[in-house]
N, C-alpha and C positions, 0 to 999 in steps of 0.2 A: 445711391444705383444700381440701375437694375442688369444684373446680367442672365435672366431667363428661369430665375430657380423659384419653384412653389415655397418655396422652404429651404432657410437652413439649422441646422443641429445643434448644439453644441451640447456640450459634457453640461449643461443642462437642462439640455431634457434627457439625461438617463436615467434612471430611477434604483438609485443600489446598485452599479459598476465594479468589480475588482479594480481594481486601480497594483501597478506593480510601484512600486514607489511615489513616483507621485505622480504617475500617468495613469489614465484610463489601459486598458488594457488591450489587443487584439481582438481575444476572444468577446469581451461584451460589446466590441465592434462590430463586431459582426455578428452578436444577436443584438444589434438594436436592425443592421442590416436586416438579419433574416424579418425581426418583429413588422420593421416597414415593408417589405416584401409579400406578406402575409393579406396586407390590405389590397386587393388584387378588383377594386375600383377602375385599374389604366394599367396600360405598362409605367413604369418605370425607369428612367433615368437616376441612379445611386455614385452619386462620386465622394468617396470615405475615403481620410486620411488618416493612418494612425498616428499613435507619438509614442506606447510604447516603448517599442524602442533605442528609442535619443534618448545620446547623452547625453553627459558627462559619464564614464561607465567604471567607474571609483564611487559608488553612492553607496554600495553597500546594501543592494537592491536583496542580497540573498545572502545565507551565509554559508560560509567557505563548502558547505560539504553538501550544498545542489546547486553548486555552480560546477558547468562541464566542465570533465580535468583534461589537462592538453597534455600529458607524459610531461618526464621530469624536468625538460629540458624551459622546457613552454606553461608547463602550471605558472611560474612563479608574475606571468602577466597579468596579475584581475581582472585587468580593463578587459583583454580578450575574452578571458573567462566570460567574467559577467556577462558582457555583446554574444555570445554565441547563447547564455544561459536564454537571454530577452530571443535571440532567435529560432530556438528552439522550442519554447513557449511561441511562438507566434507560428511554427511551423504546428503545431498541431491543436493551434485555432482555427490556420486555413485550412489544412486538412477538413474540422468542421466540417467549417463556411462550404467548401467543394463538392462531400456526401451530397449537402442538401442543396444546391442548388443541380446536381447532377441530377434530382429526380425533378427539376421545376422543368416540365412544359419545352422551353421554348428561353435561352438565355447566354448574354453575349460578354466574357468577362475577362477584363485584360486590371491583371497586376499589373504591381512593376515598383520599381526602389528609385529615391531621387539622388542618392550619395551613401558612397561607403565611408563607412565608420571613420572619426580621429583615433587609432589608437598609439600607443606607446612605439614612435618607431625602431628601436629599439627589438621590436617585438617582431615587424616586418621587414629590418632589416635578416632577422633567424629565419622569415622565412624563404625569402628571396637566397636567402646563402653570401647578401655581400652589402656594402654599403647601400643607403637608400641615393647616393648620387652619381656611382656604380648601376641604374637601373638602361638597360637597354628603352628602344621609345617604345617594343609591344610590353615591356613589363609597366614598366610608368603607364599604358595605356590602359591595362588591363589594372591600376589600381585606383579607377578613377572610373570603370565602367560600371555600372550596374544591373543584374538582374531586369528580365518582366517574362511578365506570360502570361495568351494571350487564350481564352478557354471561346469555340461559336459551338454553339448548339441552339440545330436549328428542326 
């Protein structure tokens, strides 16, 4: 099947990547993108899919003291704490990548999430203040929305 790509890069193309749990970190993925961009032989289209933040989220990727703290009422939801710790690390890695992309003469970048995490339903009910069965249509829609970021530099 020819999808028009010159190359497909997978985990076997990474040299000593950082892992967070079972998955290659976003930082290692972004380092690979930067490595690819340094080869200036032609314009590049890079479609990268990160996996660091995928669950399950009770996998003990972090020690308790390494995880985001949510306050006494929500801190017992270790799945949410692990997910949010992964998001924090993803944000740090993204900031690094964007800093380097900012220096490039021209680039167009789109960053998006493909789905919300599956976390303990009780956690969501605490956030909404009521049962998930009682969500308004607006609240239900927000549960499935994912953010995106589009950066254009000419």
